C-alpha positions, 0 to 999 in steps of 0.5 A: 469502602465498598457496599458489599466488601469492606463497608466500613464502621459508619453503621455502627458509628451512627448507632453509638450516637444514639441510646446504646445498650452495649451488646459487644459481649457478643463479639467474644462469642463469636471470636471463639468460633474463629478457626473452629468447627463452630466457625458458622453462626445462624442467629434468628430474631423478630423484626426490630430485635436488633438483628441489623445492629448486631451485624453492623457491630461485627462488621466494625469490629472485623474490617481491615479497611477501618480503626474501630479501637475508638467505638469498642475501647469503651465497651465490654469486648476491650477486656476480651483476651482476644480484642485486639487479636481479631479487632480490624484483622479481616475482608468482610463481605456484607450482605443485607439481603433486603436490600439486594432484593431491592437493588437486583430488582426482577434479576435473579439476585445470585448472579447479582451478589456474585457479580458486584463482590467480584467487582469489588474484590478485583478493585481492592485486589487488582491482580486477582485471578478471577475464576469460574466458581465464585468460592474459587474465586474467593479462595483466590482472593485470600491468597492475594490478601493474606487474610480470610473472610469474615462473612455477614449476611443480614436477613438472610431468609429475605429471599425465602420470605418473599419468594414463597411462589418462586421456587426456583429462586429459593433453590437457586439461593440455597444452592449458592450458600451450600457452594460456600458452606456445604464443603468444609474443605472449601469454607474453612480455606476461605472464611474465619467466620460467618455469621448470619442474621434472619427471622426463620431458622435455616430452610429445611429440605424435607427433615434436614436442614439446607445448611447443615454445618451452621450452629443455629440459635433461635427463638426456641433455642438461643443457648449462649446468645440468649442475653443478645436477643434483647435487652436484659432485665438489668440493662432496661432498669438501668435505661429507666434510671438514666432517662428517668422512665417508670421501669415497672411500667416498662416491664408490664409492656415490653418484658416477657420473653424468657430463656434459659439462664436469662429470666427477663428479655425485653423487646429492645426497639420497643423500649428505646422508642417509649424511651424517646417518646414517653409513651408506653404503646405497642410500637410493634404495629409499626412493624410488616410482621403485624399485618401478617398475625390475622392471617396466621391465627385466621387459618383453619386448623382444628382448635387454633381459634379457641387457643388464640383465645386461651392466649389472648386470655393469658393461659398458656398452651403446649406446642410441639415445635419439631415439624416446623418446616422454617418457611411462611407457607407450609403449614401442616397443623396448628402447632406449625403455626404457633411455631412460627408465631414464636419465630415472629415474636408473638409467643414466647416459649418456655422449653422447660415446660414446651409451652408458649404464652403471650409475652406481653401487653404491646404483643397482647393489644396486637392479637386483640386487634387481630381476633376482631378481624378473623371472620370466623364464627367461633371466633366471634362468638367466643369475643361476643361472649367475653364482651358480655361477661364483662359488661355482666360483671361491671353491671353487677349480674352475678348470676349471668356471670356464674353461668357463663363462668360455668359455660366456659368451664364446661367447654374449654377445660377438663371435666373438674378442677383440681384447685385454685389455680385451674379455676384461674384458667377458666376465668382467664379464658372467660375474660379473654377480650379484656384488652380493649379496656383493661390491662391484667396482672396476677398475683398482684401485691395487694394488702396483706397478701396477693390478688388473684386477678386484677383487671385494671382500666387503661387511662382512656377507659371508663369501666370500674377496675376488677379485683377478682379472688377465686375460691375451690371449695368455698363459698363466693362470699369468702372470697369477698370476705378475704378481699377485704379483711388483706386490703386487696384494693389497695394495690389499686388505690393509686387508680382513683376511680371505682373498684368492683370486688368480685369473688367467683368460687367452685363447689365440686360437692354441690347438690345434683342439679345446683349450679357449682359456680357462684359469684358475688360482685360489691362496690368497694367504698374504701 
């Protein structure tokens, strides 16, 4: 058992000893690529989305120096027709690039990798003919071993992310990968399959991928790997049942990522931590990615501050993801920033509408924390205005609320509304700083219908719950009447604190000079 060559199955054994969700179906997808032109796979995921778990699973499955049948025979992959064909049949080269960077220290990582892999190869195959080229030496090793390699590179992009100010190191690393995977004749001779995982898609040189033969699966287009990005809803529901945890709270906090044919995907690390601690909280703050959010949303691109406020308020925004250079430093415009935030997991992307939004309460809290530290005048003003709006609502200042909604309408939205959904977007923009005190629900099932927007106080908040009903071309009074008639407050009846009924209306037929937005606020008496 080596450090880089055939490290065995201990990593996956430890994973199985914990709370394990069966993701071995992914092995079947990789098996399907063996012996085909699609044998090079690159999957990018945010931090804490199980990338290393998947790499260790693959290592345990393919490594020929161990018997892993006891780890897999009771899992989904065991029913796959090719399960036994590839189980423990290959030499595995496993590179954890964050570990390599730490071990290599100030040395160039490429010769460090080559030297250590060749040393372990010669230990296992003493008659191996070592030649000048690393790829040629691997080809000789295939002949000596009688089997091809499976290469696993975990956090493949760590040298790209951490060498932003050292372009020569980036270039040498990318050239190393090219030497292994760009020449298809040599690649096919050496590798049965290669699997890379990282946070970013493959680095581009100009408009072209530096390693174009890899099939990429990203947070924007995960394709058939969508079910393996995180936990699916059925998996989370089963976990909650087994561990006696509140599924609805779990959904509110950690759901929100969605891909084609996969309706709900959850952050796996956060779900496991919430189960282990029996505490629904933001576990994102424990990742180093959280530290960089403020820097990205604070970049001086026109409109980024407004868009960030929209996102925090729950409003979707359009984004063009095609020009992103796949690094952490090359930003041309706000679309590049938003695309990076998709790859980091701060935003979720709808491929059909090409829009992004904040996926869940956990990430919304991180945005709320970060936005208060962005020292930009427009951001500071928006935060203050939103906080004042919440205070005016809580204290029943109807005219002040109507004026602020009118102001946001004029600043942030088209010159007219088309329906109540458009009015709802303006409301969410106006109340965007609610995250300090409230959790927001839209279309909440309540009584005899659905409440438009409900702001429910967090457990340590002393503020009242807000049940907001919106009306277009009707009166604010009619909105209040609907809240009462359809018994919307029942949606928060278990809350136990004070409830305010808020009716907001927009009348496009108002006479010239009269305010078109109206607000009525009443305390719910039960």
